[in-house]
Residue frames as a rotation matrix with the C-alpha (Angstrom) as fourth column:
MET 1
-0.024 0.657 -0.754 -147.60
-0.680 0.542 0.494 120.29
0.733 0.524 0.434 -1.95
SER 2
0.453 0.308 0.837 -148.96
-0.870 0.357 0.339 117.82
-0.195 -0.882 0.429 0.53
SER 3
-0.622 -0.759 0.193 -146.98
-0.726 0.652 0.220 114.65
-0.293 -0.004 -0.956 1.11
ILE 4
-0.266 0.590 0.762 -150.09
0.083 0.802 -0.592 112.49
-0.960 -0.094 -0.262 0.83
LEU 5
0.729 0.531 -0.432 -150.93
-0.336 -0.273 -0.902 114.04
-0.596 0.802 -0.020 -2.55
ILE 6
0.016 -0.820 -0.572 -147.45
-1.000 -0.014 -0.009 113.30
-0.001 0.572 -0.820 -3.87
ARG 7
-0.726 -0.283 0.627 -147.72
-0.397 0.917 -0.046 109.70
-0.562 -0.282 -0.778 -2.64
VAL 8
0.232 0.890 0.392 -151.10
0.071 0.386 -0.920 109.25
-0.970 0.241 0.027 -4.34
VAL 9
0.683 -0.023 -0.730 -149.78
-0.680 -0.386 -0.624 110.66
-0.268 0.922 -0.279 -7.62
CYS 10
-0.403 -0.898 -0.174 -146.72
-0.914 0.384 0.134 108.37
-0.054 0.213 -0.976 -7.49
GLY 11
-0.526 0.291 0.799 -148.95
-0.110 0.908 -0.403 105.39
-0.844 -0.300 -0.445 -6.76
LEU 12
0.597 0.801 -0.043 -151.19
-0.088 0.012 -0.996 106.22
-0.797 0.599 0.078 -9.71
LEU 13
0.376 -0.549 -0.746 -148.19
-0.925 -0.261 -0.274 106.65
-0.044 0.794 -0.607 -12.02
PHE 14
-0.699 -0.623 0.351 -146.83
-0.625 0.771 0.124 103.28
-0.348 -0.133 -0.928 -10.91
ALA 15
-0.111 0.745 0.658 -150.22
0.076 0.667 -0.742 101.64
-0.991 -0.032 -0.130 -11.50
ALA 16
0.762 0.375 -0.529 -150.43
-0.439 -0.303 -0.846 103.17
-0.477 0.876 -0.066 -14.98
MET 17
-0.074 -0.881 -0.467 -146.90
-0.997 0.074 0.019 101.98
0.018 0.467 -0.884 -15.78
ALA 18
-0.704 -0.164 0.691 -147.63
-0.338 0.933 -0.122 98.45
-0.625 -0.320 -0.712 -14.52
LEU 19
0.304 0.888 0.345 -150.88
0.080 0.337 -0.938 98.23
-0.949 0.313 0.031 -16.49
GLY 20
0.621 -0.144 -0.771 -149.11
-0.747 -0.405 -0.527 99.53
-0.236 0.903 -0.359 -19.59
ALA 21
-0.498 -0.865 -0.061 -146.47
-0.858 0.481 0.179 96.83
-0.125 0.141 -0.982 -19.23
ILE 22
-0.470 0.406 0.784 -149.19
-0.002 0.888 -0.461 94.17
-0.883 -0.218 -0.417 -18.93
VAL 23
0.602 0.794 -0.087 -151.25
-0.042 -0.077 -0.996 95.39
-0.797 0.603 -0.013 -21.89
HIS 24
0.893 -0.399 -0.208 -148.25
-0.264 -0.091 -0.960 96.08
0.364 0.912 -0.187 -24.16
PRO 25
0.777 -0.629 0.023 -145.32
0.355 0.469 0.809 93.93
-0.519 -0.621 0.588 -22.98
PRO 26
0.314 -0.747 -0.586 -141.82
-0.648 -0.620 0.443 95.19
-0.694 0.241 -0.679 -23.77
ALA 27
0.780 -0.003 -0.626 -140.29
-0.580 0.373 -0.724 93.93
0.236 0.928 0.289 -27.01
ASN 28
0.231 -0.764 -0.602 -137.06
0.151 0.640 -0.754 92.72
0.961 0.083 0.263 -25.44
LEU 29
0.327 -0.146 -0.934 -135.32
0.908 0.323 0.267 92.31
0.263 -0.935 0.238 -22.08
ASN 30
-0.730 -0.683 0.008 -133.57
0.661 -0.709 -0.248 95.70
0.175 -0.176 0.969 -22.22
GLN 31
-0.451 0.652 0.609 -136.86
-0.218 -0.743 0.633 97.56
0.865 0.153 0.477 -22.50
GLY 32
0.534 0.670 -0.515 -138.27
0.301 0.419 0.857 95.55
0.790 -0.613 0.022 -19.62
LEU 33
-0.015 -0.637 -0.771 -135.27
0.997 0.052 -0.062 96.33
0.080 -0.769 0.634 -17.43
ALA 34
-0.846 -0.290 0.446 -135.45
0.324 -0.946 -0.002 100.00
0.423 0.143 0.895 -18.40
MET 35
0.018 0.931 0.365 -139.05
-0.174 -0.357 0.918 100.09
0.985 -0.080 0.156 -17.16
LEU 36
0.331 0.122 -0.936 -138.13
0.742 0.580 0.338 98.57
0.584 -0.806 0.101 -13.79
LEU 37
-0.649 -0.707 -0.280 -136.01
0.726 -0.468 -0.503 101.47
0.225 -0.530 0.817 -12.50
PRO 38
-0.787 0.381 0.484 -138.58
-0.373 -0.920 0.118 104.28
0.491 -0.087 0.867 -12.74
GLY 39
0.224 0.913 -0.341 -141.32
-0.178 0.382 0.907 101.88
0.958 -0.142 0.248 -11.64
ALA 40
0.089 -0.276 -0.957 -139.35
0.852 0.519 -0.070 100.85
0.516 -0.809 0.281 -8.56
MET 41
-0.896 -0.442 0.030 -138.59
0.376 -0.795 -0.476 104.48
0.234 -0.415 0.879 -7.72
LEU 42
-0.435 0.819 0.373 -142.25
-0.522 -0.567 0.637 105.47
0.733 0.083 0.675 -8.01
LEU 43
0.412 0.607 -0.680 -143.38
0.172 0.680 0.712 102.53
0.895 -0.411 0.175 -5.91
ASN 44
-0.302 -0.620 -0.724 -140.75
0.875 0.121 -0.469 103.21
0.378 -0.775 0.506 -3.24
PHE 45
-0.958 -0.056 0.281 -141.75
-0.015 -0.970 -0.243 106.86
0.286 -0.237 0.928 -3.03
ALA 46
-0.117 0.991 0.071 -145.46
-0.458 -0.117 0.881 105.98
0.881 0.071 0.467 -2.93
ILE 47
0.406 0.249 -0.880 -144.88
0.503 0.742 0.442 103.58
0.763 -0.622 0.176 -0.02
LYS 48
-0.151 -0.615 -0.774 -142.31
0.984 -0.021 -0.175 105.46
0.091 -0.788 0.609 2.05
GLY 49
0.862 0.494 -0.115 -143.12
0.500 -0.866 0.029 109.07
-0.085 -0.082 -0.993 1.20
THR 50
0.738 -0.550 0.392 -140.70
-0.201 -0.733 -0.650 111.96
0.644 0.401 -0.651 1.31
GLY 51
0.107 -0.712 -0.694 -138.86
0.747 0.519 -0.417 110.75
0.657 -0.474 0.587 4.41
ARG 52
-0.794 -0.320 0.518 -139.31
-0.036 -0.825 -0.564 114.13
0.607 -0.466 0.643 6.08
SER 53
-0.475 0.624 -0.621 -141.38
0.879 0.301 -0.370 114.41
-0.043 -0.722 -0.691 9.20
VAL 54
0.153 0.621 0.769 -144.20
0.482 -0.726 0.490 116.94
0.863 0.295 -0.411 9.27
ILE 55
0.985 0.155 0.081 -143.63
-0.008 -0.423 0.906 117.51
0.175 -0.893 -0.415 12.97
GLN 56
0.177 -0.976 0.130 -140.17
-0.342 -0.185 -0.921 118.76
0.923 0.119 -0.366 13.77
ARG 57
0.669 -0.016 -0.743 -138.55
0.592 0.615 0.520 116.82
0.449 -0.788 0.421 16.61
LYS 58
0.723 -0.485 0.492 -136.68
-0.641 -0.736 0.217 118.55
0.257 -0.472 -0.843 19.37
ARG 59
0.014 -0.803 -0.596 -133.25
-0.098 0.592 -0.800 117.20
0.995 0.070 -0.071 20.11
ALA 60
0.846 0.218 -0.487 -132.84
0.406 0.328 0.853 115.59
0.346 -0.919 0.189 23.48
PRO 61
0.683 -0.646 0.341 -130.36
-0.718 -0.681 0.148 117.31
0.136 -0.345 -0.928 25.78
ALA 62
-0.037 -0.801 -0.597 -126.98
-0.373 0.566 -0.735 115.66
0.927 0.196 -0.320 26.09
PRO 63
0.749 0.318 -0.582 -126.87
0.344 0.563 0.751 113.20
0.566 -0.763 0.312 28.98
SER 64
0.536 -0.568 0.624 -125.02
-0.774 -0.626 0.096 114.51
0.336 -0.535 -0.775 32.00
PRO 65
-0.291 -0.709 -0.642 -122.10
-0.274 0.705 -0.654 112.44
0.917 -0.014 -0.399 33.27
PRO 66
0.521 0.491 -0.698 -122.75
0.481 0.506 0.716 110.30
0.705 -0.709 0.028 36.36
PRO 67
0.779 -0.228 0.583 -121.87
-0.538 -0.722 0.436 112.00
0.322 -0.653 -0.686 39.64
SER 68
-0.008 -0.867 -0.498 -118.39
-0.050 0.497 -0.866 111.16
0.999 0.018 -0.047 40.82
GLU 69
0.702 0.201 -0.683 -117.71
0.604 0.339 0.721 109.86
0.377 -0.919 0.116 44.31
PRO 70
0.807 -0.446 0.388 -115.87
-0.538 -0.825 0.172 112.19
0.243 -0.347 -0.906 46.66
THR 71
0.227 -0.826 -0.516 -112.25
0.134 0.552 -0.823 111.27
0.965 0.118 0.236 47.18
ARG 72
0.998 0.048 -0.035 -110.96
0.037 -0.043 0.998 110.51
0.047 -0.998 -0.044 50.68
SER 73
0.307 -0.949 0.074 -107.52
-0.280 -0.164 -0.946 111.53
0.910 0.270 -0.316 51.71
């Protein structure tokens, strides 16, 4: 499934949850706090995405040590 599609779905679910909380406010503080966790997770995922890059990065080669000076005897 495309990352952008997942982000759009999470954004729509967050919007529906936020509108539901506005139209029918929670009865007490515990219900309100219980709605915050999934809402925050959906919003975070909608903003940041999966965290995986579509393009795989190649690792840079290890830096070679600086050349040493020849020793004089």
